[in-house]
PDBQT receptor file of N, H, CA, C and O in Angstrom, charges set to zero:
ATOM      1  N   MET A   1       0.848  -1.174   0.000  1.00  0.00    +0.000 N 
ATOM      2  CA  MET A   1       0.000   0.000   0.000  1.00  0.00    +0.000 C 
ATOM      3  C   MET A   1       0.901   1.247   0.000  1.00  0.00    +0.000 C 
ATOM      4  O   MET A   1       1.888   1.305   0.733  1.00  0.00    +0.000 OA
ATOM      5  N   ASP A   2       0.558   2.215  -0.809  1.00  0.00    +0.000 N 
ATOM      6  H   ASP A   2      -0.244   2.168  -1.405  1.00  0.00    +0.000 HD
ATOM      7  CA  ASP A   2       1.350   3.452  -0.833  1.00  0.00    +0.000 C 
ATOM      8  C   ASP A   2       0.799   4.443   0.197  1.00  0.00    +0.000 C 
ATOM      9  O   ASP A   2      -0.226   4.190   0.830  1.00  0.00    +0.000 OA
ATOM     10  N   GLY A   3       1.482   5.550   0.351  1.00  0.00    +0.000 N 
ATOM     11  H   GLY A   3       2.314   5.755  -0.164  1.00  0.00    +0.000 HD
ATOM     12  CA  GLY A   3       1.141   6.476   1.424  1.00  0.00    +0.000 C 
ATOM     13  C   GLY A   3       0.493   7.765   0.979  1.00  0.00    +0.000 C 
ATOM     14  O   GLY A   3       0.740   8.812   1.577  1.00  0.00    +0.000 OA
ATOM     15  N   ARG A   4      -0.337   7.722  -0.064  1.00  0.00    +0.000 N 
ATOM     16  H   ARG A   4      -0.537   6.871  -0.550  1.00  0.00    +0.000 HD
ATOM     17  CA  ARG A   4      -0.945   8.959  -0.560  1.00  0.00    +0.000 C 
ATOM     18  C   ARG A   4      -2.265   9.314   0.109  1.00  0.00    +0.000 C 
ATOM     19  O   ARG A   4      -2.739  10.441  -0.032  1.00  0.00    +0.000 OA
ATOM     20  N   ASN A   5      -2.872   8.369   0.842  1.00  0.00    +0.000 N 
ATOM     21  H   ASN A   5      -2.486   7.453   0.957  1.00  0.00    +0.000 HD
ATOM     22  CA  ASN A   5      -4.142   8.621   1.526  1.00  0.00    +0.000 C 
ATOM     23  C   ASN A   5      -3.923   8.668   3.030  1.00  0.00    +0.000 C 
ATOM     24  O   ASN A   5      -3.408   7.718   3.620  1.00  0.00    +0.000 OA
ATOM     25  N   ARG A   6      -4.315   9.772   3.645  1.00  0.00    +0.000 N 
ATOM     26  H   ARG A   6      -4.733  10.544   3.166  1.00  0.00    +0.000 HD
ATOM     27  CA  ARG A   6      -4.105   9.960   5.081  1.00  0.00    +0.000 C 
ATOM     28  C   ARG A   6      -4.831   8.896   5.896  1.00  0.00    +0.000 C 
ATOM     29  O   ARG A   6      -4.338   8.469   6.940  1.00  0.00    +0.000 OA
ATOM     30  N   LYS A   7      -6.002   8.465   5.425  1.00  0.00    +0.000 N 
ATOM     31  H   LYS A   7      -6.403   8.811   4.576  1.00  0.00    +0.000 HD
ATOM     32  CA  LYS A   7      -6.806   7.497   6.171  1.00  0.00    +0.000 C 
ATOM     33  C   LYS A   7      -6.116   6.137   6.298  1.00  0.00    +0.000 C 
ATOM     34  O   LYS A   7      -6.469   5.350   7.176  1.00  0.00    +0.000 OA
ATOM     35  N   ASP A   8      -5.136   5.851   5.434  1.00  0.00    +0.000 N 
ATOM     36  H   ASP A   8      -4.850   6.491   4.720  1.00  0.00    +0.000 HD
ATOM     37  CA  ASP A   8      -4.434   4.565   5.461  1.00  0.00    +0.000 C 
ATOM     38  C   ASP A   8      -3.283   4.532   6.474  1.00  0.00    +0.000 C 
ATOM     39  O   ASP A   8      -2.729   3.468   6.753  1.00  0.00    +0.000 OA
ATOM     40  N   ILE A   9      -2.925   5.699   7.021  1.00  0.00    +0.000 N 
ATOM     41  H   ILE A   9      -3.375   6.563   6.795  1.00  0.00    +0.000 HD
ATOM     42  CA  ILE A   9      -1.761   5.799   7.896  1.00  0.00    +0.000 C 
ATOM     43  C   ILE A   9      -2.220   6.029   9.329  1.00  0.00    +0.000 C 
ATOM     44  O   ILE A   9      -3.045   6.902   9.595  1.00  0.00    +0.000 OA
ATOM     45  N   GLU A  10      -1.678   5.236  10.246  1.00  0.00    +0.000 N 
ATOM     46  H   GLU A  10      -1.007   4.527  10.029  1.00  0.00    +0.000 HD
ATOM     47  CA  GLU A  10      -2.030   5.370  11.657  1.00  0.00    +0.000 C 
ATOM     48  C   GLU A  10      -0.770   5.605  12.476  1.00  0.00    +0.000 C 
ATOM     49  O   GLU A  10       0.321   5.193  12.081  1.00  0.00    +0.000 OA
ATOM     50  N   ILE A  11      -0.921   6.264  13.612  1.00  0.00    +0.000 N 
ATOM     51  H   ILE A  11      -1.807   6.598  13.934  1.00  0.00    +0.000 HD
ATOM     52  CA  ILE A  11       0.177   6.402  14.563  1.00  0.00    +0.000 C 
ATOM     53  C   ILE A  11       0.580   4.984  14.980  1.00  0.00    +0.000 C 
ATOM     54  O   ILE A  11      -0.276   4.159  15.297  1.00  0.00    +0.000 OA
ATOM     55  N   GLY A  12       1.871   4.712  14.977  1.00  0.00    +0.000 N 
ATOM     56  H   GLY A  12       2.567   5.382  14.719  1.00  0.00    +0.000 HD
ATOM     57  CA  GLY A  12       2.358   3.386  15.351  1.00  0.00    +0.000 C 
ATOM     58  C   GLY A  12       2.543   2.449  14.175  1.00  0.00    +0.000 C 
ATOM     59  O   GLY A  12       3.052   1.341  14.343  1.00  0.00    +0.000 OA
ATOM     60  N   ALA A  13       2.133   2.876  12.972  1.00  0.00    +0.000 N 
ATOM     61  H   ALA A  13       1.719   3.776  12.835  1.00  0.00    +0.000 HD
ATOM     62  CA  ALA A  13       2.298   2.037  11.781  1.00  0.00    +0.000 C 
ATOM     63  C   ALA A  13       3.768   1.981  11.376  1.00  0.00    +0.000 C 
ATOM     64  O   ALA A  13       4.513   2.941  11.575  1.00  0.00    +0.000 OA
ATOM     65  N   TYR A  14       4.181   0.844  10.803  1.00  0.00    +0.000 N 
ATOM     66  H   TYR A  14       3.576   0.064  10.642  1.00  0.00    +0.000 HD
ATOM     67  CA  TYR A  14       5.547   0.665  10.299  1.00  0.00    +0.000 C 
ATOM     68  C   TYR A  14       5.540   1.047   8.821  1.00  0.00    +0.000 C 
ATOM     69  O   TYR A  14       4.842   0.428   8.018  1.00  0.00    +0.000 OA
ATOM     70  N   VAL A  15       6.322   2.071   8.467  1.00  0.00    +0.000 N 
ATOM     71  H   VAL A  15       6.888   2.573   9.120  1.00  0.00    +0.000 HD
ATOM     72  CA  VAL A  15       6.289   2.617   7.111  1.00  0.00    +0.000 C 
ATOM     73  C   VAL A  15       7.697   2.838   6.563  1.00  0.00    +0.000 C 
ATOM     74  O   VAL A  15       8.682   2.817   7.301  1.00  0.00    +0.000 OA
ATOM     75  N   SER A  16       7.764   3.049   5.256  1.00  0.00    +0.000 N 
ATOM     76  H   SER A  16       6.964   3.066   4.656  1.00  0.00    +0.000 HD
ATOM     77  CA  SER A  16       8.986   3.506   4.597  1.00  0.00    +0.000 C 
ATOM     78  C   SER A  16       8.724   4.913   4.088  1.00  0.00    +0.000 C 
ATOM     79  O   SER A  16       7.721   5.171   3.422  1.00  0.00    +0.000 OA
ATOM     80  N   ILE A  17       9.649   5.828   4.414  1.00  0.00    +0.000 N 
ATOM     81  H   ILE A  17      10.464   5.618   4.954  1.00  0.00    +0.000 HD
ATOM     82  CA  ILE A  17       9.500   7.212   3.970  1.00  0.00    +0.000 C 
ATOM     83  C   ILE A  17      10.718   7.617   3.149  1.00  0.00    +0.000 C 
ATOM     84  O   ILE A  17      11.778   6.998   3.230  1.00  0.00    +0.000 OA
ATOM     85  N   VAL A  18      10.540   8.676   2.355  1.00  0.00    +0.000 N 
ATOM     86  H   VAL A  18       9.678   9.179   2.289  1.00  0.00    +0.000 HD
ATOM     87  CA  VAL A  18      11.679   9.285   1.674  1.00  0.00    +0.000 C 
ATOM     88  C   VAL A  18      11.925  10.630   2.360  1.00  0.00    +0.000 C 
ATOM     89  O   VAL A  18      11.035  11.476   2.445  1.00  0.00    +0.000 OA
ATOM     90  N   LEU A  19      13.154  10.800   2.845  1.00  0.00    +0.000 N 
ATOM     91  H   LEU A  19      13.877  10.113   2.776  1.00  0.00    +0.000 HD
ATOM     92  CA  LEU A  19      13.546  12.046   3.489  1.00  0.00    +0.000 C 
ATOM     93  C   LEU A  19      13.792  13.107   2.429  1.00  0.00    +0.000 C 
ATOM     94  O   LEU A  19      14.074  12.772   1.278  1.00  0.00    +0.000 OA
ATOM     95  N   LYS A  20      13.692  14.373   2.793  1.00  0.00    +0.000 N 
ATOM     96  H   LYS A  20      13.463  14.645   3.728  1.00  0.00    +0.000 HD
ATOM     97  CA  LYS A  20      13.919  15.480   1.854  1.00  0.00    +0.000 C 
ATOM     98  C   LYS A  20      15.278  15.329   1.164  1.00  0.00    +0.000 C 
ATOM     99  O   LYS A  20      15.382  15.510  -0.049  1.00  0.00    +0.000 OA
ATOM    100  N   LYS A  21      16.321  14.998   1.937  1.00  0.00    +0.000 N 
ATOM    101  H   LYS A  21      16.237  14.851   2.922  1.00  0.00    +0.000 HD
ATOM    102  CA  LYS A  21      17.668  14.884   1.377  1.00  0.00    +0.000 C 
ATOM    103  C   LYS A  21      17.812  13.691   0.431  1.00  0.00    +0.000 C 
ATOM    104  O   LYS A  21      18.750  13.638  -0.364  1.00  0.00    +0.000 OA
ATOM    105  N   ASP A  22      16.878  12.726   0.515  1.00  0.00    +0.000 N 
ATOM    106  H   ASP A  22      16.116  12.768   1.161  1.00  0.00    +0.000 HD
ATOM    107  CA  ASP A  22      16.951  11.519  -0.313  1.00  0.00    +0.000 C 
ATOM    108  C   ASP A  22      15.980  11.535  -1.487  1.00  0.00    +0.000 C 
ATOM    109  O   ASP A  22      15.848  10.533  -2.190  1.00  0.00    +0.000 OA
ATOM    110  N   GLN A  23      15.295  12.664  -1.713  1.00  0.00    +0.000 N 
ATOM    111  H   GLN A  23      15.402  13.478  -1.142  1.00  0.00    +0.000 HD
ATOM    112  CA  GLN A  23      14.308  12.693  -2.791  1.00  0.00    +0.000 C 
ATOM    113  C   GLN A  23      14.946  12.453  -4.156  1.00  0.00    +0.000 C 
ATOM    114  O   GLN A  23      14.332  11.832  -5.023  1.00  0.00    +0.000 OA
ATOM    115  N   GLY A  24      16.151  12.930  -4.352  1.00  0.00    +0.000 N 
ATOM    116  H   GLY A  24      16.650  13.435  -3.648  1.00  0.00    +0.000 HD
ATOM    117  CA  GLY A  24      16.825  12.727  -5.634  1.00  0.00    +0.000 C 
ATOM    118  C   GLY A  24      17.191  11.277  -5.877  1.00  0.00    +0.000 C 
ATOM    119  O   GLY A  24      17.045  10.777  -6.993  1.00  0.00    +0.000 OA
ATOM    120  N   SER A  25      17.664  10.596  -4.845  1.00  0.00    +0.000 N 
ATOM    121  H   SER A  25      17.782  11.002  -3.938  1.00  0.00    +0.000 HD
ATOM    122  CA  SER A  25      18.107   9.208  -4.981  1.00  0.00    +0.000 C 
ATOM    123  C   SER A  25      16.963   8.218  -4.783  1.00  0.00    +0.000 C 
ATOM    124  O   SER A  25      17.011   7.100  -5.295  1.00  0.00    +0.000 OA
ATOM    125  N   GLY A  26      15.934   8.629  -4.038  1.00  0.00    +0.000 N 
ATOM    126  H   GLY A  26      15.895   9.537  -3.622  1.00  0.00    +0.000 HD
ATOM    127  CA  GLY A  26      14.815   7.731  -3.764  1.00  0.00    +0.000 C 
ATOM    128  C   GLY A  26      15.084   6.751  -2.641  1.00  0.00    +0.000 C 
ATOM    129  O   GLY A  26      14.303   5.821  -2.440  1.00  0.00    +0.000 OA
ATOM    130  N   ASP A  27      16.189   6.938  -1.889  1.00  0.00    +0.000 N 
ATOM    131  H   ASP A  27      16.824   7.693  -2.051  1.00  0.00    +0.000 HD
ATOM    132  CA  ASP A  27      16.489   6.054  -0.762  1.00  0.00    +0.000 C 
ATOM    133  C   ASP A  27      15.380   6.147   0.278  1.00  0.00    +0.000 C 
ATOM    134  O   ASP A  27      14.892   7.232   0.594  1.00  0.00    +0.000 OA
ATOM    135  N   LEU A  28      14.990   4.979   0.808  1.00  0.00    +0.000 N 
ATOM    136  H   LEU A  28      15.386   4.098   0.551  1.00  0.00    +0.000 HD
ATOM    137  CA  LEU A  28      13.904   4.934   1.781  1.00  0.00    +0.000 C 
ATOM    138  C   LEU A  28      14.443   4.707   3.190  1.00  0.00    +0.000 C 
ATOM    139  O   LEU A  28      15.464   4.048   3.390  1.00  0.00    +0.000 OA
ATOM    140  N   THR A  29      13.731   5.269   4.153  1.00  0.00    +0.000 N 
ATOM    141  H   THR A  29      12.903   5.805   3.990  1.00  0.00    +0.000 HD
ATOM    142  CA  THR A  29      14.040   5.104   5.568  1.00  0.00    +0.000 C 
ATOM    143  C   THR A  29      12.826   4.464   6.224  1.00  0.00    +0.000 C 
ATOM    144  O   THR A  29      11.701   4.918   6.014  1.00  0.00    +0.000 OA
ATOM    145  N   GLU A  30      13.037   3.411   7.018  1.00  0.00    +0.000 N 
ATOM    146  H   GLU A  30      13.951   3.042   7.188  1.00  0.00    +0.000 HD
ATOM    147  CA  GLU A  30      11.923   2.723   7.655  1.00  0.00    +0.000 C 
ATOM    148  C   GLU A  30      11.802   3.126   9.112  1.00  0.00    +0.000 C 
ATOM    149  O   GLU A  30      12.791   3.460   9.765  1.00  0.00    +0.000 OA
ATOM    150  N   GLY A  31      10.576   3.092   9.611  1.00  0.00    +0.000 N 
ATOM    151  H   GLY A  31       9.773   2.822   9.080  1.00  0.00    +0.000 HD
ATOM    152  CA  GLY A  31      10.364   3.415  11.011  1.00  0.00    +0.000 C 
ATOM    153  C   GLY A  31       8.898   3.403  11.388  1.00  0.00    +0.000 C 
ATOM    154  O   GLY A  31       8.025   3.053  10.593  1.00  0.00    +0.000 OA
ATOM    155  N   ILE A  32       8.657   3.795  12.628  1.00  0.00    +0.000 N 
ATOM    156  H   ILE A  32       9.366   4.079  13.274  1.00  0.00    +0.000 HD
ATOM    157  CA  ILE A  32       7.314   3.815  13.211  1.00  0.00    +0.000 C 
ATOM    158  C   ILE A  32       6.789   5.252  13.216  1.00  0.00    +0.000 C 
ATOM    159  O   ILE A  32       7.497   6.172  13.625  1.00  0.00    +0.000 OA
ATOM    160  N   VAL A  33       5.549   5.443  12.761  1.00  0.00    +0.000 N 
ATOM    161  H   VAL A  33       4.974   4.695  12.428  1.00  0.00    +0.000 HD
ATOM    162  CA  VAL A  33       4.936   6.774  12.701  1.00  0.00    +0.000 C 
ATOM    163  C   VAL A  33       4.650   7.289  14.112  1.00  0.00    +0.000 C 
ATOM    164  O   VAL A  33       3.965   6.640  14.902  1.00  0.00    +0.000 OA
ATOM    165  N   LYS A  34       5.193   8.473  14.405  1.00  0.00    +0.000 N 
ATOM    166  H   LYS A  34       5.750   9.000  13.763  1.00  0.00    +0.000 HD
ATOM    167  CA  LYS A  34       4.934   9.135  15.686  1.00  0.00    +0.000 C 
ATOM    168  C   LYS A  34       3.864  10.212  15.532  1.00  0.00    +0.000 C 
ATOM    169  O   LYS A  34       2.983  10.348  16.381  1.00  0.00    +0.000 OA
ATOM    170  N   ARG A  35       3.947  10.988  14.423  1.00  0.00    +0.000 N 
ATOM    171  H   ARG A  35       4.662  10.877  13.733  1.00  0.00    +0.000 HD
ATOM    172  CA  ARG A  35       2.973  12.055  14.146  1.00  0.00    +0.000 C 
ATOM    173  C   ARG A  35       2.671  12.083  12.661  1.00  0.00    +0.000 C 
ATOM    174  O   ARG A  35       3.541  11.799  11.838  1.00  0.00    +0.000 OA
ATOM    175  N   ILE A  36       1.428  12.430  12.317  1.00  0.00    +0.000 N 
ATOM    176  H   ILE A  36       0.721  12.661  12.986  1.00  0.00    +0.000 HD
ATOM    177  CA  ILE A  36       1.042  12.656  10.923  1.00  0.00    +0.000 C 
ATOM    178  C   ILE A  36       1.006  14.165  10.732  1.00  0.00    +0.000 C 
ATOM    179  O   ILE A  36       0.249  14.863  11.406  1.00  0.00    +0.000 OA
ATOM    180  N   LEU A  37       1.827  14.668   9.811  1.00  0.00    +0.000 N 
ATOM    181  H   LEU A  37       2.442  14.101   9.263  1.00  0.00    +0.000 HD
ATOM    182  CA  LEU A  37       1.984  16.116   9.659  1.00  0.00    +0.000 C 
ATOM    183  C   LEU A  37       1.098  16.714   8.567  1.00  0.00    +0.000 C 
ATOM    184  O   LEU A  37       0.729  17.885   8.654  1.00  0.00    +0.000 OA
ATOM    185  N   THR A  38       0.753  15.941   7.548  1.00  0.00    +0.000 N 
ATOM    186  H   THR A  38       1.054  14.990   7.477  1.00  0.00    +0.000 HD
ATOM    187  CA  THR A  38      -0.109  16.448   6.467  1.00  0.00    +0.000 C 
ATOM    188  C   THR A  38      -1.553  16.481   6.951  1.00  0.00    +0.000 C 
ATOM    189  O   THR A  38      -2.059  15.498   7.493  1.00  0.00    +0.000 OA
ATOM    190  N   LYS A  39      -2.212  17.621   6.751  1.00  0.00    +0.000 N 
ATOM    191  H   LYS A  39      -1.802  18.419   6.311  1.00  0.00    +0.000 HD
ATOM    192  CA  LYS A  39      -3.600  17.783   7.199  1.00  0.00    +0.000 C 
ATOM    193  C   LYS A  39      -4.612  17.342   6.137  1.00  0.00    +0.000 C 
ATOM    194  O   LYS A  39      -5.708  16.896   6.476  1.00  0.00    +0.000 OA
ATOM    195  N   SER A  40      -4.255  17.461   4.861  1.00  0.00    +0.000 N 
ATOM    196  H   SER A  40      -3.365  17.823   4.585  1.00  0.00    +0.000 HD
ATOM    197  CA  SER A  40      -5.205  17.125   3.794  1.00  0.00    +0.000 C 
ATOM    198  C   SER A  40      -5.393  15.609   3.703  1.00  0.00    +0.000 C 
ATOM    199  O   SER A  40      -4.496  14.856   4.083  1.00  0.00    +0.000 OA
ATOM    200  N   PRO A  41      -6.552  15.150   3.204  1.00  0.00    +0.000 N 
ATOM    201  CA  PRO A  41      -6.823  13.710   3.148  1.00  0.00    +0.000 C 
ATOM    202  C   PRO A  41      -5.955  12.952   2.131  1.00  0.00    +0.000 C 
ATOM    203  O   PRO A  41      -5.760  11.743   2.257  1.00  0.00    +0.000 OA
ATOM    204  N   LYS A  42      -5.438  13.670   1.122  1.00  0.00    +0.000 N 
ATOM    205  H   LYS A  42      -5.597  14.652   1.019  1.00  0.00    +0.000 HD
ATOM    206  CA  LYS A  42      -4.606  13.029   0.094  1.00  0.00    +0.000 C 
ATOM    207  C   LYS A  42      -3.455  13.945  -0.283  1.00  0.00    +0.000 C 
ATOM    208  O   LYS A  42      -3.563  15.168  -0.188  1.00  0.00    +0.000 OA
ATOM    209  N   HIS A  43      -2.339  13.338  -0.718  1.00  0.00    +0.000 N 
ATOM    210  H   HIS A  43      -2.251  12.345  -0.795  1.00  0.00    +0.000 HD
ATOM    211  CA  HIS A  43      -1.224  14.122  -1.239  1.00  0.00    +0.000 C 
ATOM    212  C   HIS A  43      -0.556  13.282  -2.323  1.00  0.00    +0.000 C 
ATOM    213  O   HIS A  43      -0.246  12.115  -2.088  1.00  0.00    +0.000 OA
ATOM    214  N   PRO A  44      -0.327  13.858  -3.513  1.00  0.00    +0.000 N 
ATOM    215  CA  PRO A  44       0.210  13.068  -4.632  1.00  0.00    +0.000 C 
ATOM    216  C   PRO A  44       1.615  12.509  -4.404  1.00  0.00    +0.000 C 
ATOM    217  O   PRO A  44       1.985  11.515  -5.030  1.00  0.00    +0.000 OA
ATOM    218  N   HIS A  45       2.404  13.125  -3.523  1.00  0.00    +0.000 N 
ATOM    219  H   HIS A  45       2.105  13.932  -3.015  1.00  0.00    +0.000 HD
ATOM    220  CA  HIS A  45       3.772  12.651  -3.284  1.00  0.00    +0.000 C 
ATOM    221  C   HIS A  45       3.891  11.860  -1.988  1.00  0.00    +0.000 C 
ATOM    222  O   HIS A  45       4.986  11.429  -1.627  1.00  0.00    +0.000 OA
ATOM    223  N   GLY A  46       2.785  11.665  -1.289  1.00  0.00    +0.000 N 
ATOM    224  H   GLY A  46       1.895  12.015  -1.583  1.00  0.00    +0.000 HD
ATOM    225  CA  GLY A  46       2.799  10.923  -0.031  1.00  0.00    +0.000 C 
ATOM    226  C   GLY A  46       2.513  11.827   1.151  1.00  0.00    +0.000 C 
ATOM    227  O   GLY A  46       2.857  13.009   1.149  1.00  0.00    +0.000 OA
ATOM    228  N   ILE A  47       1.881  11.256   2.154  1.00  0.00    +0.000 N 
ATOM    229  H   ILE A  47       1.602  10.296   2.155  1.00  0.00    +0.000 HD
ATOM    230  CA  ILE A  47       1.552  11.980   3.384  1.00  0.00    +0.000 C 
ATOM    231  C   ILE A  47       2.835  12.189   4.179  1.00  0.00    +0.000 C 
ATOM    232  O   ILE A  47       3.627  11.260   4.338  1.00  0.00    +0.000 OA
ATOM    233  N   LYS A  48       3.043  13.409   4.680  1.00  0.00    +0.000 N 
ATOM    234  H   LYS A  48       2.400  14.163   4.551  1.00  0.00    +0.000 HD
ATOM    235  CA  LYS A  48       4.243  13.714   5.457  1.00  0.00    +0.000 C 
ATOM    236  C   LYS A  48       4.034  13.282   6.902  1.00  0.00    +0.000 C 
ATOM    237  O   LYS A  48       3.023  13.607   7.525  1.00  0.00    +0.000 OA
ATOM    238  N   VAL A  49       5.018  12.536   7.427  1.00  0.00    +0.000 N 
ATOM    239  H   VAL A  49       5.839  12.272   6.922  1.00  0.00    +0.000 HD
ATOM    240  CA  VAL A  49       4.947  12.045   8.798  1.00  0.00    +0.000 C 
ATOM    241  C   VAL A  49       6.274  12.275   9.512  1.00  0.00    +0.000 C 
ATOM    242  O   VAL A  49       7.307  12.514   8.887  1.00  0.00    +0.000 OA
ATOM    243  N   MET A  50       6.214  12.196  10.847  1.00  0.00    +0.000 N 
ATOM    244  H   MET A  50       5.375  12.002  11.355  1.00  0.00    +0.000 HD
ATOM    245  CA  MET A  50       7.423  12.179  11.670  1.00  0.00    +0.000 C 
ATOM    246  C   MET A  50       7.533  10.784  12.262  1.00  0.00    +0.000 C 
ATOM    247  O   MET A  50       6.572  10.256  12.821  1.00  0.00    +0.000 OA
ATOM    248  N   LEU A  51       8.719  10.190  12.133  1.00  0.00    +0.000 N 
ATOM    249  H   LEU A  51       9.500  10.619  11.679  1.00  0.00    +0.000 HD
ATOM    250  CA  LEU A  51       8.960   8.881  12.728  1.00  0.00    +0.000 C 
ATOM    251  C   LEU A  51       9.320   9.036  14.197  1.00  0.00    +0.000 C 
ATOM    252  O   LEU A  51       9.585  10.144  14.664  1.00  0.00    +0.000 OA
ATOM    253  N   ASP A  52       9.330   7.921  14.924  1.00  0.00    +0.000 N 
ATOM    254  H   ASP A  52       9.115   7.022  14.544  1.00  0.00    +0.000 HD
ATOM    255  CA  ASP A  52       9.681   7.976  16.343  1.00  0.00    +0.000 C 
ATOM    256  C   ASP A  52      11.138   8.381  16.563  1.00  0.00    +0.000 C 
ATOM    257  O   ASP A  52      11.527   8.706  17.684  1.00  0.00    +0.000 OA
ATOM    258  N   THR A  53      11.941   8.363  15.507  1.00  0.00    +0.000 N 
ATOM    259  H   THR A  53      11.625   8.099  14.595  1.00  0.00    +0.000 HD
ATOM    260  CA  THR A  53      13.331   8.813  15.575  1.00  0.00    +0.000 C 
ATOM    261  C   THR A  53      13.456  10.315  15.384  1.00  0.00    +0.000 C 
ATOM    262  O   THR A  53      14.535  10.878  15.567  1.00  0.00    +0.000 OA
ATOM    263  N   GLY A  54      12.337  10.983  15.009  1.00  0.00    +0.000 N 
ATOM    264  H   GLY A  54      11.460  10.526  14.860  1.00  0.00    +0.000 HD
ATOM    265  CA  GLY A  54      12.342  12.417  14.758  1.00  0.00    +0.000 C 
ATOM    266  C   GLY A  54      12.535  12.770  13.297  1.00  0.00    +0.000 C 
ATOM    267  O   GLY A  54      12.442  13.939  12.925  1.00  0.00    +0.000 OA
ATOM    268  N   GLU A  55      12.806  11.765  12.457  1.00  0.00    +0.000 N 
ATOM    269  H   GLU A  55      12.882  10.814  12.759  1.00  0.00    +0.000 HD
ATOM    270  CA  GLU A  55      12.990  12.023  11.023  1.00  0.00    +0.000 C 
ATOM    271  C   GLU A  55      11.635  12.328  10.390  1.00  0.00    +0.000 C 
ATOM    272  O   GLU A  55      10.614  11.752  10.765  1.00  0.00    +0.000 OA
ATOM    273  N   VAL A  56      11.647  13.252   9.417  1.00  0.00    +0.000 N 
ATOM    274  H   VAL A  56      12.477  13.720   9.113  1.00  0.00    +0.000 HD
ATOM    275  CA  VAL A  56      10.415  13.676   8.745  1.00  0.00    +0.000 C 
ATOM    276  C   VAL A  56      10.545  13.396   7.255  1.00  0.00    +0.000 C 
ATOM    277  O   VAL A  56      11.564  13.703   6.635  1.00  0.00    +0.000 OA
ATOM    278  N   GLY A  57       9.494  12.808   6.692  1.00  0.00    +0.000 N 
ATOM    279  H   GLY A  57       8.666  12.559   7.195  1.00  0.00    +0.000 HD
ATOM    280  CA  GLY A  57       9.495  12.533   5.257  1.00  0.00    +0.000 C 
ATOM    281  C   GLY A  57       8.117  12.126   4.795  1.00  0.00    +0.000 C 
ATOM    282  O   GLY A  57       7.164  12.082   5.573  1.00  0.00    +0.000 OA
ATOM    283  N   ARG A  58       8.029  11.827   3.502  1.00  0.00    +0.000 N 
ATOM    284  H   ARG A  58       8.803  11.862   2.869  1.00  0.00    +0.000 HD
ATOM    285  CA  ARG A  58       6.747  11.437   2.908  1.00  0.00    +0.000 C 
ATOM    286  C   ARG A  58       6.668   9.914   2.781  1.00  0.00    +0.000 C 
ATOM    287  O   ARG A  58       7.623   9.260   2.362  1.00  0.00    +0.000 OA
ATOM    288  N   VAL A  59       5.512   9.368   3.152  1.00  0.00    +0.000 N 
ATOM    289  H   VAL A  59       4.736   9.899   3.493  1.00  0.00    +0.000 HD
ATOM    290  CA  VAL A  59       5.314   7.921   3.152  1.00  0.00    +0.000 C 
ATOM    291  C   VAL A  59       5.264   7.396   1.718  1.00  0.00    +0.000 C 
ATOM    292  O   VAL A  59       4.506   7.895   0.887  1.00  0.00    +0.000 OA
ATOM    293  N   LYS A  60       6.080   6.388   1.447  1.00  0.00    +0.000 N 
ATOM    294  H   LYS A  60       6.696   5.983   2.122  1.00  0.00    +0.000 HD
ATOM    295  CA  LYS A  60       6.094   5.727   0.140  1.00  0.00    +0.000 C 
ATOM    296  C   LYS A  60       5.491   4.342   0.226  1.00  0.00    +0.000 C 
ATOM    297  O   LYS A  60       4.886   3.873  -0.738  1.00  0.00    +0.000 OA
ATOM    298  N   GLU A  61       5.644   3.669   1.373  1.00  0.00    +0.000 N 
ATOM    299  H   GLU A  61       6.136   4.050   2.156  1.00  0.00    +0.000 HD
ATOM    300  CA  GLU A  61       5.084   2.329   1.559  1.00  0.00    +0.000 C 
ATOM    301  C   GLU A  61       4.584   2.180   2.988  1.00  0.00    +0.000 C 
ATOM    302  O   GLU A  61       5.197   2.670   3.937  1.00  0.00    +0.000 OA
ATOM    303  N   ILE A  62       3.449   1.486   3.117  1.00  0.00    +0.000 N 
ATOM    304  H   ILE A  62       2.952   1.088   2.346  1.00  0.00    +0.000 HD
ATOM    305  CA  ILE A  62       2.933   1.127   4.430  1.00  0.00    +0.000 C 
ATOM    306  C   ILE A  62       3.094  -0.380   4.538  1.00  0.00    +0.000 C 
ATOM    307  O   ILE A  62       2.545  -1.117   3.719  1.00  0.00    +0.000 OA
ATOM    308  N   HIS A  63       3.835  -0.851   5.530  1.00  0.00    +0.000 N 
ATOM    309  H   HIS A  63       4.282  -0.252   6.195  1.00  0.00    +0.000 HD
ATOM    310  CA  HIS A  63       4.102  -2.268   5.674  1.00  0.00    +0.000 C 
ATOM    311  C   HIS A  63       2.961  -2.932   6.438  1.00  0.00    +0.000 C 
ATOM    312  O   HIS A  63       2.513  -2.413   7.461  1.00  0.00    +0.000 OA
ATOM    313  N   PRO A  64       2.495  -4.069   5.949  1.00  0.00    +0.000 N 
ATOM    314  CA  PRO A  64       1.396  -4.767   6.644  1.00  0.00    +0.000 C 
ATOM    315  C   PRO A  64       1.868  -5.307   7.987  1.00  0.00    +0.000 C 
ATOM    316  O   PRO A  64       3.034  -5.662   8.161  1.00  0.00    +0.000 OA
ATOM    317  N   GLU A  65       0.932  -5.359   8.933  1.00  0.00    +0.000 N 
ATOM    318  H   GLU A  65      -0.015  -5.071   8.792  1.00  0.00    +0.000 HD
ATOM    319  CA  GLU A  65       1.248  -5.944  10.231  1.00  0.00    +0.000 C 
ATOM    320  C   GLU A  65       1.206  -7.457  10.099  1.00  0.00    +0.000 C 
ATOM    321  O   GLU A  65       0.297  -8.012   9.483  1.00  0.00    +0.000 OA
ATOM    322  N   ASP A  66       2.182  -8.106  10.674  1.00  0.00    +0.000 N 
ATOM    323  H   ASP A  66       2.920  -7.655  11.175  1.00  0.00    +0.000 HD
ATOM    324  CA  ASP A  66       2.251  -9.574  10.577  1.00  0.00    +0.000 C 
ATOM    325  C   ASP A  66       1.540 -10.231  11.737  1.00  0.00    +0.000 C 
ATOM    326  O   ASP A  66       1.497 -11.458  11.820  1.00  0.00    +0.000 OA
TER     327      ASP A  66
């Protein structure tokens, strides 16, 4: 599942995000969502979140819970 719909992302979800500095390379960073920063219900480049590590980026993948 991709991260363009806010309703699909929950606090505590395990996601892959692209950091601002990695937008050119597309490198992904994985972590747990601490805060959802985008207010709109959809965003074409992904919903912006803060991970529990404090890193901020746009969600590219939402990992299913096992």
